[in-house]
LOKOL-411418 format. One record per residue: x, y, z of N, C-alpha, C, CB in turn; residue in three letters; chain. Coordinates in steps of 0.2 Angstrom, whole numbers. Glycine has a CB too. Example, Ala and Ser with C-alpha at 12.3 -4.5 7.8 and 13.67 -1.06 7.14 Angstrom:
<pts>
66, -28, 39, 62, -22, 39, 66, -16, 39, 57, -22, 45, ALA, A .
64, -11, 35, 68, -5, 36, 64, 0, 39, 70, -3, 29, SER, A .
</pts>
This chain:
<pts>
-459, -17, -9, -456, -19, -13, -452, -25, -7, -451, -13, -16, MET, A .
-450, -30, -13, -442, -35, -7, -435, -33, -14, -444, -49, -5, GLN, A .
-430, -29, -9, -423, -30, -10, -419, -33, -10, -420, -28, -8, LEU, A .
-414, -36, -14, -412, -42, -8, -406, -41, -13, -417, -51, -8, THR, A .
-402, -41, -6, -395, -38, -4, -389, -44, -7, -395, -37, 5, VAL, A .
-382, -43, -7, -380, -45, -6, -377, -48, -5, -380, -45, -5, ASP, A .
-378, -54, 1, -378, -61, 5, -381, -67, 4, -380, -60, 10, ASP, A .
-386, -62, 1, -395, -68, -1, -401, -64, 3, -394, -79, 5, GLY, A .
-401, -61, 6, -404, -59, 11, -411, -53, 8, -399, -56, 16, VAL, A .
-414, -54, 7, -423, -49, 5, -425, -47, 11, -430, -54, 2, THR, A .
-425, -39, 9, -428, -34, 16, -433, -33, 12, -423, -27, 20, LEU, A .
-436, -30, 17, -443, -26, 15, -445, -20, 16, -449, -30, 16, ASP, A .
-446, -18, 10, -445, -10, 11, -451, -7, 6, -437, -6, 7, VAL, A .
-452, -2, 10, -458, 4, 8, -455, 10, 5, -462, 7, 14, GLU, A .
-455, 13, -2, -455, 19, -4, -458, 24, -5, -452, 19, -6, ASP, A .
-460, 28, -4, -464, 35, -2, -462, 40, -9, -461, 38, 6, VAL, A .
-464, 39, -13, -462, 45, -14, -467, 53, -11, -460, 44, -20, ALA, A .
-462, 58, -16, -462, 63, -13, -469, 66, -13, -457, 67, -15, SER, A .
-471, 70, -9, -476, 75, -16, -472, 81, -17, -485, 79, -12, ARG, A .
-468, 82, -16, -466, 88, -21, -463, 87, -26, -463, 92, -19, ALA, A .
-461, 93, -31, -459, 88, -37, -452, 89, -39, -463, 89, -44, GLU, A .
-448, 87, -36, -441, 85, -33, -440, 85, -25, -435, 90, -37, GLU, A .
-433, 81, -24, -431, 83, -17, -427, 78, -14, -435, 84, -12, GLY, A .
-425, 79, -12, -421, 71, -8, -423, 64, -7, -419, 72, 0, PRO, A .
-421, 58, -4, -421, 53, 0, -423, 54, 6, -416, 50, 1, THR, A .
-425, 50, 10, -423, 52, 16, -424, 42, 18, -429, 59, 20, LEU, A .
-421, 39, 20, -419, 34, 24, -419, 31, 30, -415, 36, 24, VAL, A .
-426, 31, 34, -430, 27, 39, -427, 21, 44, -435, 24, 36, LEU, A .
-421, 19, 49, -420, 15, 50, -424, 11, 60, -413, 15, 47, VAL, A .
-424, 8, 58, -429, 6, 64, -424, 4, 71, -435, -2, 61, HIS, A .
-426, 3, 75, -422, 0, 81, -425, -7, 82, -422, 4, 87, GLY, A .
-420, -11, 88, -419, -19, 87, -427, -18, 92, -411, -23, 90, PHE, A .
-429, -26, 90, -435, -25, 92, -441, -24, 87, -433, -19, 95, GLY, A .
-439, -17, 81, -442, -15, 79, -448, -14, 75, -440, -13, 80, GLY, A .
-448, -11, 70, -451, -13, 61, -451, -7, 58, -461, -18, 60, ALA, A .
-453, -8, 54, -451, 0, 46, -457, 4, 50, -454, -2, 34, GLN, A .
-465, 2, 49, -470, 3, 56, -468, 8, 61, -471, -4, 62, GLU, A .
-466, 8, 66, -464, 15, 69, -463, 20, 68, -461, 14, 71, ASP, A .
-462, 20, 59, -460, 26, 57, -470, 27, 54, -453, 26, 49, PHE, A .
-474, 23, 54, -478, 26, 48, -484, 33, 51, -483, 19, 45, ALA, A .
-482, 36, 58, -488, 41, 60, -486, 48, 56, -488, 42, 69, ASP, A .
-480, 47, 53, -475, 53, 52, -474, 53, 44, -469, 52, 56, HIS, A .
-474, 47, 42, -470, 44, 35, -473, 49, 30, -471, 34, 31, VAL, A .
-481, 50, 31, -483, 56, 26, -480, 63, 25, -490, 58, 27, PHE, A .
-484, 66, 31, -479, 72, 34, -473, 72, 31, -477, 72, 41, ALA, A .
-468, 70, 32, -463, 69, 29, -462, 68, 23, -460, 65, 30, LEU, A .
-467, 65, 17, -465, 63, 11, -468, 73, 7, -470, 54, 7, ALA, A .
-472, 75, 11, -472, 83, 10, -468, 85, 5, -470, 86, 16, ALA, A .
-461, 85, 8, -454, 89, 4, -449, 83, 3, -450, 96, 9, THR, A .
-451, 75, 2, -443, 72, 1, -447, 66, 2, -435, 75, 7, GLN, A .
-443, 63, -3, -445, 52, -4, -443, 49, 3, -438, 45, -12, ARG, A .
-446, 46, 5, -447, 44, 9, -446, 33, 10, -453, 48, 10, VAL, A .
-442, 31, 13, -438, 25, 14, -440, 22, 21, -430, 26, 13, VAL, A .
-442, 17, 22, -441, 11, 25, -441, 6, 26, -441, 11, 27, THR, A .
-440, 1, 28, -438, -3, 24, -434, -10, 36, -430, 3, 14, PHE, A .
-440, -16, 34, -437, -21, 41, -430, -23, 40, -441, -28, 41, ASP, A .
-426, -20, 44, -419, -26, 43, -418, -31, 45, -415, -26, 45, LEU, A .
-414, -34, 43, -417, -43, 45, -419, -46, 48, -415, -48, 45, ARG, A .
-420, -49, 49, -421, -55, 55, -429, -52, 62, -411, -56, 62, GLY, A .
-432, -45, 58, -438, -42, 59, -443, -42, 54, -438, -38, 60, HIS, A .
-448, -42, 57, -453, -40, 51, -453, -44, 47, -453, -34, 49, GLY, A .
-455, -44, 44, -456, -46, 31, -451, -48, 31, -457, -37, 23, ARG, A .
-443, -44, 33, -436, -46, 30, -435, -53, 30, -430, -43, 33, SER, A .
-431, -55, 26, -428, -61, 27, -426, -64, 38, -422, -59, 22, GLY, A .
-426, -68, 39, -420, -73, 44, -419, -78, 45, -421, -72, 48, HIS, A .
-410, -76, 42, -407, -81, 42, -407, -84, 47, -401, -81, 40, PRO, A .
-405, -94, 47, -403, -95, 53, -397, -95, 57, -404, -98, 55, GLU, A .
-395, -90, 58, -386, -92, 58, -385, -83, 64, -380, -91, 46, ALA, A .
-380, -85, 65, -380, -81, 72, -373, -76, 67, -378, -87, 82, LEU, A .
-371, -80, 61, -366, -73, 60, -369, -70, 54, -357, -74, 59, GLU, A .
-375, -72, 53, -379, -68, 46, -382, -62, 50, -386, -74, 41, ALA, A .
-378, -60, 57, -383, -55, 61, -377, -48, 62, -386, -59, 71, TYR, A .
-375, -45, 62, -369, -39, 66, -372, -33, 64, -360, -39, 65, SER, A .
-371, -28, 66, -368, -21, 66, -366, -19, 59, -363, -21, 70, LEU, A .
-360, -22, 55, -357, -18, 52, -362, -22, 43, -349, -17, 54, ASP, A .
-362, -29, 44, -371, -28, 41, -373, -27, 41, -375, -28, 41, ARG, A .
-376, -24, 45, -384, -20, 45, -386, -11, 44, -387, -22, 53, MET, A .
-374, -12, 42, -375, -6, 38, -371, -7, 31, -371, 0, 42, ALA, A .
-372, -11, 31, -372, -13, 23, -379, -15, 20, -368, -20, 21, ALA, A .
-383, -17, 25, -390, -16, 20, -393, -10, 21, -395, -21, 22, ASP, A .
-391, -3, 25, -392, -1, 21, -390, 7, 15, -396, -1, 25, ILE, A .
-383, 3, 14, -383, 5, 6, -383, 0, 3, -378, 9, 4, ILE, A .
-384, -3, 2, -389, -11, -1, -397, -7, 0, -388, -22, 7, GLY, A .
-400, -5, 3, -404, -1, 0, -408, 3, -3, -404, 0, 0, VAL, A .
-401, 6, -2, -399, 14, -7, -396, 13, -13, -393, 20, -3, ALA, A .
-392, 7, -13, -391, 5, -20, -396, 1, -24, -384, 2, -19, ASP, A .
-400, -4, -20, -408, -4, -26, -411, -1, -27, -412, -6, -26, GLY, A .
-411, 6, -26, -416, 11, -25, -412, 13, -31, -418, 16, -18, LEU, A .
-407, 17, -28, -404, 18, -34, -403, 26, -33, -408, 16, -41, GLY, A .
-399, 26, -26, -401, 32, -22, -392, 33, -22, -406, 30, -13, LEU, A .
-388, 37, -27, -384, 37, -23, -381, 42, -21, -381, 35, -24, ASP, A .
-383, 52, -16, -386, 51, -9, -393, 54, -7, -381, 52, -5, THR, A .
-391, 50, 1, -397, 51, 5, -397, 54, 11, -400, 45, 5, PHE, A .
-402, 54, 15, -403, 59, 23, -406, 54, 28, -410, 65, 23, ARG, A .
-401, 52, 30, -400, 46, 36, -402, 46, 44, -393, 45, 36, LEU, A .
-410, 44, 46, -412, 42, 50, -413, 33, 53, -417, 45, 48, LEU, A .
-408, 37, 61, -409, 28, 63, -409, 30, 72, -399, 21, 60, GLY, A .
-412, 25, 72, -415, 24, 80, -411, 18, 84, -425, 22, 79, HIS, A .
-409, 20, 87, -406, 14, 90, -401, 11, 90, -409, 11, 89, SER, A .
-404, 4, 91, -400, 0, 86, -396, 2, 79, -403, -4, 86, MET, A .
-404, 2, 76, -403, 8, 69, -396, 13, 69, -410, 15, 72, GLY, A .
-398, 16, 76, -393, 23, 76, -389, 20, 75, -392, 28, 82, GLY, A .
-386, 15, 78, -379, 11, 78, -376, 9, 71, -378, 4, 82, MET, A .
-382, 6, 68, -380, 5, 61, -379, 12, 59, -384, 1, 56, ALA, A .
-382, 13, 56, -381, 19, 54, -375, 25, 57, -388, 21, 55, ALA, A .
-372, 25, 61, -365, 26, 64, -361, 26, 56, -363, 19, 70, ARG, A .
-363, 16, 58, -357, 12, 57, -355, 13, 46, -361, 1, 61, ARG, A .
-361, 15, 45, -364, 18, 36, -362, 22, 39, -372, 19, 32, ALA, A .
-357, 27, 40, -359, 32, 39, -350, 34, 39, -365, 35, 45, VAL, A .
-348, 32, 42, -340, 31, 46, -337, 28, 38, -339, 24, 54, LEU, A .
-340, 21, 35, -336, 19, 30, -340, 22, 25, -335, 12, 28, ALA, A .
-345, 26, 22, -347, 30, 16, -350, 36, 16, -351, 26, 11, HIS, A .
-346, 40, 20, -349, 48, 23, -350, 48, 14, -341, 56, 28, PRO, A .
-350, 49, 9, -350, 52, 5, -358, 50, 4, -344, 51, 1, GLU, A .
-361, 44, 6, -366, 43, 4, -372, 48, 8, -367, 35, 6, ARG, A .
-370, 51, 14, -375, 52, 19, -376, 61, 16, -371, 51, 29, VAL, A .
-381, 65, 14, -382, 72, 15, -383, 74, 22, -387, 74, 11, GLU, A .
-387, 69, 27, -390, 73, 32, -391, 69, 35, -394, 78, 32, ARG, A .
-387, 68, 43, -389, 62, 47, -394, 64, 53, -384, 59, 50, LEU, A .
-400, 58, 56, -400, 61, 61, -401, 55, 65, -405, 67, 62, VAL, A .
-398, 57, 71, -395, 48, 76, -400, 49, 81, -384, 48, 82, LEU, A .
-406, 45, 85, -410, 46, 88, -412, 41, 94, -415, 46, 83, MET, A .
-410, 43, 98, -411, 38, 105, -405, 34, 102, -421, 33, 106, ASP, A .
-398, 34, 102, -394, 31, 99, -386, 28, 106, -393, 38, 94, THR, A .
-382, 26, 104, -376, 31, 106, -365, 29, 100, -376, 27, 118, SER, A .
-362, 29, 102, -357, 28, 99, -353, 23, 102, -354, 32, 99, ALA, A .
-357, 17, 104, -352, 13, 108, -356, 12, 115, -344, 18, 110, GLY, A .
-358, 4, 118, -356, 2, 124, -364, 5, 128, -346, 5, 126, PRO, A .
-367, 4, 127, -372, 11, 133, -373, 5, 138, -382, 16, 128, VAL, A .
-369, 13, 145, -367, 11, 152, -372, 4, 157, -367, 19, 155, PRO, A .
-380, 8, 155, -383, 5, 158, -388, -2, 153, -387, 10, 161, ALA, A .
-381, -4, 147, -387, -8, 151, -380, -15, 150, -398, -9, 146, LEU, A .
-382, -20, 158, -375, -20, 159, -373, -28, 152, -374, -21, 170, HIS, A .
-366, -28, 152, -364, -33, 147, -366, -42, 149, -353, -31, 147, PRO, A .
-366, -42, 158, -369, -47, 159, -376, -50, 158, -367, -48, 163, ASP, A .
-377, -45, 158, -387, -46, 156, -389, -48, 149, -393, -38, 155, LEU, A .
-385, -43, 147, -386, -42, 139, -383, -53, 135, -378, -33, 136, LEU, A .
-378, -55, 143, -372, -61, 139, -381, -66, 140, -362, -63, 145, GLU, A .
-383, -63, 147, -391, -72, 148, -393, -71, 146, -396, -75, 152, PHE, A .
-398, -64, 141, -402, -63, 139, -399, -66, 131, -405, -56, 142, GLY, A .
-393, -67, 129, -392, -70, 123, -394, -78, 120, -386, -70, 123, ALA, A .
-389, -82, 130, -393, -89, 128, -396, -93, 132, -390, -92, 126, ALA, A .
-401, -87, 137, -405, -84, 135, -410, -89, 131, -403, -79, 132, TYR, A .
-411, -85, 127, -416, -83, 117, -414, -91, 113, -409, -74, 109, VAL, A .
-407, -95, 118, -408, -97, 109, -407, -107, 115, -397, -93, 101, LEU, A .
-408, -103, 123, -409, -112, 125, -418, -110, 127, -402, -116, 133, SER, A .
-420, -104, 127, -429, -105, 132, -433, -102, 125, -430, -99, 142, GLU, A .
-430, -99, 121, -436, -96, 116, -439, -90, 119, -442, -101, 113, GLY, A .
-442, -87, 110, -445, -77, 111, -451, -77, 117, -450, -72, 101, MET, A .
-452, -83, 117, -458, -82, 120, -457, -82, 129, -462, -88, 117, ALA, A .
-450, -85, 130, -449, -88, 139, -445, -79, 140, -441, -98, 142, ALA, A .
-442, -76, 134, -440, -71, 130, -443, -62, 134, -443, -72, 123, LEU, A .
-448, -63, 132, -452, -59, 132, -454, -58, 140, -458, -61, 126, LYS, A .
-456, -62, 141, -458, -62, 151, -453, -61, 154, -459, -69, 155, VAL, A .
-447, -63, 153, -442, -57, 156, -442, -50, 155, -437, -58, 154, LEU, A .
-443, -49, 150, -444, -42, 146, -447, -38, 149, -447, -42, 139, MET, A .
-454, -36, 147, -461, -36, 152, -456, -33, 158, -465, -45, 154, ASP, A .
-456, -39, 161, -455, -42, 169, -451, -35, 168, -451, -51, 172, GLN, A .
-442, -33, 165, -437, -28, 168, -435, -26, 165, -432, -30, 172, LEU, A .
-440, -21, 156, -443, -16, 152, -436, -13, 153, -450, -12, 155, SER, A .
-429, -13, 153, -425, -11, 153, -423, -4, 152, -423, -13, 151, PRO, A .
-427, -2, 145, -430, 5, 143, -438, 8, 141, -428, 6, 137, LEU, A .
-439, 5, 149, -446, 9, 151, -445, 14, 153, -449, 6, 156, GLY, A .
-448, 17, 153, -452, 28, 157, -459, 26, 154, -447, 41, 153, SER, A .
-460, 30, 162, -464, 36, 161, -470, 37, 155, -459, 40, 160, ASP, A .
-465, 40, 150, -469, 39, 145, -471, 33, 137, -468, 44, 143, ALA, A .
-465, 30, 140, -467, 22, 136, -474, 19, 142, -458, 15, 136, TYR, A .
-475, 19, 147, -482, 15, 152, -487, 21, 148, -483, 15, 163, GLU, A .
-487, 24, 148, -493, 29, 146, -493, 31, 141, -495, 34, 150, ARG, A .
-490, 31, 135, -493, 26, 126, -495, 20, 127, -487, 24, 121, VAL, A .
-491, 17, 133, -497, 8, 133, -503, 9, 136, -493, 1, 139, LEU, A .
-504, 12, 138, -513, 11, 142, -514, 19, 134, -515, 16, 157, ARG, A .
-513, 23, 135, -517, 31, 128, -516, 28, 122, -513, 40, 127, GLU, A .
-512, 24, 118, -512, 24, 111, -514, 18, 109, -507, 25, 109, ARG, A .
-522, 19, 107, -524, 15, 107, -521, 6, 101, -530, 20, 106, PRO, A .
-521, 1, 102, -519, -3, 100, -509, -4, 97, -524, -5, 95, GLY, A .
-508, -3, 102, -501, -2, 106, -499, -7, 107, -500, 2, 111, GLN, A .
-503, -9, 111, -499, -17, 116, -497, -21, 110, -504, -24, 123, VAL, A .
-503, -22, 109, -507, -30, 101, -499, -27, 95, -522, -29, 94, GLU, A .
-500, -22, 95, -493, -22, 90, -486, -20, 91, -494, -18, 85, TYR, A .
-485, -20, 99, -478, -23, 100, -478, -30, 104, -474, -17, 103, ASN, A .
-484, -33, 102, -485, -41, 103, -482, -44, 94, -495, -43, 105, ASP, A .
-486, -40, 88, -484, -42, 82, -476, -42, 80, -488, -39, 77, ARG, A .
-475, -37, 84, -471, -33, 82, -464, -44, 83, -469, -22, 90, LYS, A .
-464, -40, 92, -459, -49, 94, -461, -55, 93, -457, -50, 103, TRP, A .
-468, -54, 88, -470, -63, 88, -466, -60, 81, -481, -69, 87, ALA, A .
-463, -56, 76, -460, -57, 72, -450, -58, 71, -463, -54, 69, SER, A .
-447, -59, 74, -443, -56, 78, -438, -65, 77, -446, -53, 88, LEU, A .
-433, -64, 76, -426, -70, 71, -426, -70, 81, -416, -66, 63, SER, A .
-425, -74, 83, -420, -79, 90, -415, -78, 88, -420, -87, 93, PRO, A .
-408, -79, 80, -405, -81, 77, -402, -71, 80, -407, -86, 70, TYR, A .
-408, -66, 78, -407, -60, 77, -405, -58, 84, -412, -57, 73, MET, A .
-407, -61, 87, -408, -57, 95, -404, -59, 98, -414, -58, 99, TYR, A .
-402, -63, 99, -396, -66, 101, -393, -64, 99, -395, -71, 100, SER, A .
-388, -66, 96, -382, -63, 89, -385, -54, 92, -386, -65, 76, ALA, A .
-387, -51, 91, -387, -39, 94, -386, -37, 102, -399, -34, 92, PHE, A .
-391, -45, 106, -388, -43, 113, -380, -43, 115, -391, -48, 116, LEU, A .
-380, -50, 110, -370, -47, 113, -366, -41, 108, -364, -56, 113, ARG, A .
-370, -43, 102, -365, -32, 98, -368, -28, 100, -364, -29, 89, GLU, A .
-371, -27, 105, -374, -19, 108, -365, -19, 112, -385, -20, 117, ILE, A .
-366, -26, 116, -365, -27, 123, -357, -25, 121, -367, -35, 126, ALA, A .
-355, -28, 117, -347, -28, 115, -343, -23, 110, -346, -36, 113, HIS, A .
-348, -18, 106, -344, -17, 102, -341, -10, 103, -347, -17, 96, GLN, A .
-336, -9, 97, -333, -5, 101, -337, 1, 100, -326, -3, 101, PRO, A .
-332, 8, 105, -333, 16, 106, -328, 16, 100, -331, 22, 115, ASP, A .
-333, 22, 94, -332, 25, 89, -333, 31, 91, -336, 23, 84, GLN, A .
-332, 35, 95, -333, 45, 98, -330, 48, 96, -333, 48, 105, LEU, A .
-323, 45, 96, -320, 46, 93, -319, 48, 86, -317, 44, 95, ALA, A .
-320, 44, 82, -320, 41, 75, -328, 47, 73, -321, 30, 74, LEU, A .
-332, 49, 77, -338, 52, 75, -334, 59, 73, -344, 52, 82, MET, A .
-329, 58, 79, -327, 67, 77, -325, 68, 70, -320, 70, 82, ALA, A .
-322, 64, 69, -321, 67, 60, -328, 66, 54, -315, 61, 57, GLU, A .
-333, 67, 58, -338, 65, 53, -343, 71, 52, -341, 60, 56, VAL, A .
-342, 75, 49, -340, 84, 46, -351, 83, 43, -329, 86, 35, THR, A .
-355, 76, 43, -361, 77, 39, -366, 83, 44, -365, 68, 37, ILE, A .
-368, 86, 41, -374, 92, 46, -381, 86, 53, -381, 98, 37, PRO, A .
-378, 83, 54, -380, 80, 61, -388, 82, 66, -372, 83, 65, THR, A .
-391, 78, 65, -396, 80, 73, -397, 72, 77, -407, 84, 69, LEU, A .
-396, 77, 82, -395, 71, 86, -398, 72, 92, -387, 70, 87, VAL, A .
-408, 68, 93, -410, 68, 96, -413, 64, 102, -412, 70, 93, ILE, A .
-416, 65, 109, -418, 58, 112, -424, 62, 117, -410, 52, 117, VAL, A .
-426, 57, 117, -431, 58, 127, -427, 60, 132, -435, 50, 131, GLY, A .
-432, 65, 134, -429, 65, 141, -429, 64, 146, -429, 67, 143, ALA, A .
-434, 56, 148, -433, 53, 150, -429, 41, 148, -439, 58, 152, GLN, A .
-425, 43, 144, -423, 39, 139, -415, 39, 143, -424, 43, 130, ASP, A .
-414, 39, 148, -411, 39, 155, -404, 34, 152, -418, 35, 161, LEU, A .
-404, 28, 149, -401, 28, 147, -398, 27, 141, -399, 28, 150, ALA, A .
-400, 32, 136, -395, 33, 132, -392, 39, 133, -396, 33, 127, PHE, A .
-395, 45, 137, -396, 52, 137, -392, 55, 135, -396, 54, 141, LEU, A .
-386, 52, 140, -377, 55, 142, -373, 51, 137, -375, 52, 151, GLY, A .
-376, 46, 130, -373, 41, 126, -373, 50, 115, -382, 30, 126, ALA, A .
-378, 52, 119, -383, 56, 115, -379, 64, 115, -390, 56, 120, SER, A .
-381, 65, 122, -377, 72, 124, -368, 71, 121, -378, 74, 135, ARG, A .
-364, 64, 124, -358, 65, 119, -357, 66, 116, -355, 62, 118, ALA, A .
-363, 60, 109, -363, 62, 102, -364, 70, 99, -369, 58, 100, LEU, A .
-368, 74, 100, -367, 81, 102, -363, 83, 101, -367, 84, 108, ALA, A .
-360, 83, 108, -351, 88, 108, -346, 85, 106, -348, 91, 114, ALA, A .
-350, 81, 101, -339, 77, 100, -340, 79, 91, -337, 64, 102, THR, A .
-345, 77, 87, -348, 79, 80, -347, 86, 77, -356, 80, 82, MET, A .
-343, 89, 74, -340, 93, 73, -347, 98, 69, -333, 91, 68, PRO, A .
-351, 94, 68, -360, 99, 64, -364, 96, 68, -364, 97, 55, ASP, A .
-365, 96, 71, -372, 92, 78, -376, 96, 81, -370, 87, 85, ALA, A .
-382, 95, 82, -386, 96, 87, -390, 95, 90, -388, 98, 86, GLU, A .
-391, 96, 96, -392, 91, 100, -404, 96, 103, -382, 90, 108, LEU, A .
-405, 90, 103, -413, 91, 104, -415, 83, 109, -417, 91, 94, VAL, A .
-415, 86, 114, -418, 82, 120, -426, 86, 122, -412, 82, 126, VAL, A .
-431, 78, 120, -439, 81, 120, -439, 80, 124, -444, 80, 116, VAL, A .
-445, 82, 128, -450, 80, 134, -452, 81, 134, -451, 80, 138, PRO, A .
-455, 74, 138, -460, 67, 140, -460, 65, 138, -464, 66, 140, GLY, A .
-455, 64, 135, -453, 55, 129, -449, 55, 133, -450, 54, 120, ALA, A .
-445, 46, 131, -443, 40, 132, -438, 37, 127, -449, 36, 132, GLY, A .
-438, 32, 124, -433, 28, 122, -436, 29, 116, -431, 22, 124, HIS, A .
-444, 32, 113, -447, 31, 107, -452, 38, 105, -450, 23, 109, SER, A .
-447, 42, 106, -451, 51, 108, -454, 53, 101, -444, 58, 110, PRO, A .
-454, 46, 94, -459, 48, 89, -468, 46, 92, -456, 43, 82, GLN, A .
-468, 40, 98, -474, 40, 100, -477, 43, 104, -476, 36, 101, PHE, A .
-468, 43, 110, -470, 47, 118, -471, 52, 116, -465, 47, 125, GLU, A .
-473, 58, 112, -468, 68, 111, -470, 68, 100, -451, 68, 114, ASN, A .
-474, 67, 100, -474, 67, 93, -475, 73, 89, -480, 62, 92, PRO, A .
-477, 77, 92, -478, 82, 89, -472, 86, 90, -485, 85, 90, GLU, A .
-470, 84, 97, -461, 87, 97, -458, 86, 92, -457, 84, 101, ALA, A .
-458, 76, 92, -450, 73, 89, -452, 76, 81, -449, 61, 89, TRP, A .
-456, 77, 78, -458, 81, 73, -456, 87, 70, -463, 82, 75, PHE, A .
-456, 89, 78, -454, 97, 74, -449, 98, 72, -455, 101, 77, ASP, A .
-445, 93, 78, -438, 94, 80, -435, 90, 70, -436, 89, 89, ALA, A .
-439, 85, 68, -433, 80, 63, -436, 85, 58, -434, 70, 61, VAL, A .
-442, 88, 55, -445, 89, 49, -441, 96, 48, -453, 90, 49, SER, A .
-437, 102, 55, -433, 104, 56, -429, 104, 54, -433, 104, 58, GLY, A .
-422, 100, 53, -417, 97, 57, -415, 98, 48, -418, 90, 62, PHE, A .
-424, 95, 45, -420, 94, 38, -423, 97, 29, -418, 83, 38, LEU, A .
-426, 104, 34, -430, 108, 31, -422, 112, 30, -438, 110, 36, ALA, A .
-419, 114, 34, -412, 119, 32, -409, 119, 28, -407, 120, 34, GLU, A .
-406, 124, 24, -401, 126, 20, -396, 121, 17, -398, 131, 22, PRO, A .
-395, 119, 14, -388, 117, 11, -384, 118, 19, -385, 123, 3, ALA, A .
-379, 114, 17, -373, 120, 21, -368, 125, 18, -367, 116, 24, PRO, A .
-368, 124, 11, -366, 129, 8, -368, 132, 7, -362, 128, 5, SER, A .
-376, 135, 8, -379, 142, 7, -380, 146, 13, -385, 142, 4, THR, A .
-379, 140, 16, -379, 143, 27, -373, 143, 30, -384, 137, 33, THR, A .
-376, 151, 33, -371, 151, 37, -369, 146, 45, -372, 158, 39, ALA, A .
-366, 143, 46, -368, 137, 52, -363, 138, 57, -367, 129, 50, ARG, A .
</pts>
């Protein structure tokens, strides 16, 4: 379906009903340069116990691509998460955010903690990522607007800033993965890409604010995701009701790189009884 949020941008949404008679709703938010299909391998299994909602972030996939830098920010993306929930009539929901999607989920939770029942922060951070140097991100932000997405892809393929042995294995062994990545890249807005490179580089560190978030939280990260491993540990150590799972044999996208371990961790966390009936 197509949902239009408050600034007029249309988001492409997939809403999969739960196979249980009733249950909560899980909203899955992909990362920078990703697509809602990043979770497609797991949606049907997750829908055994809950309604599952995925959507393409603005500037990605089949969602709207505003041609203005100011149309893109983490706060705007957080508002889009709430806008999707509102459009589907969800008073409360569970929320999983991956990488940049996790940064948006973090801001959505800080702005509307009463809306989120359970939170999964996946390969993400509470602020700037030390491994991603601001000068490099600034260069990429300017380069994509002057030279275009195709030229930037050549550089990104060479640098592979979030690459890992696990990621390279998936490219070699998973049928269609290279073509899928190429399709995702072809769908991206250069305005979105430029704006978010700068946003990721210069966002404030909100780790201290996350200490006030009491929502049950799973922080999950691939063992080979060196850029986000320390940031994930810091989040789990700071948030009062958070647990950390480090997925072995996985990098920045453990749902692809070690799917069984990723699914066991996420589904197990989501299956836990509510905090009011569980000693934590």
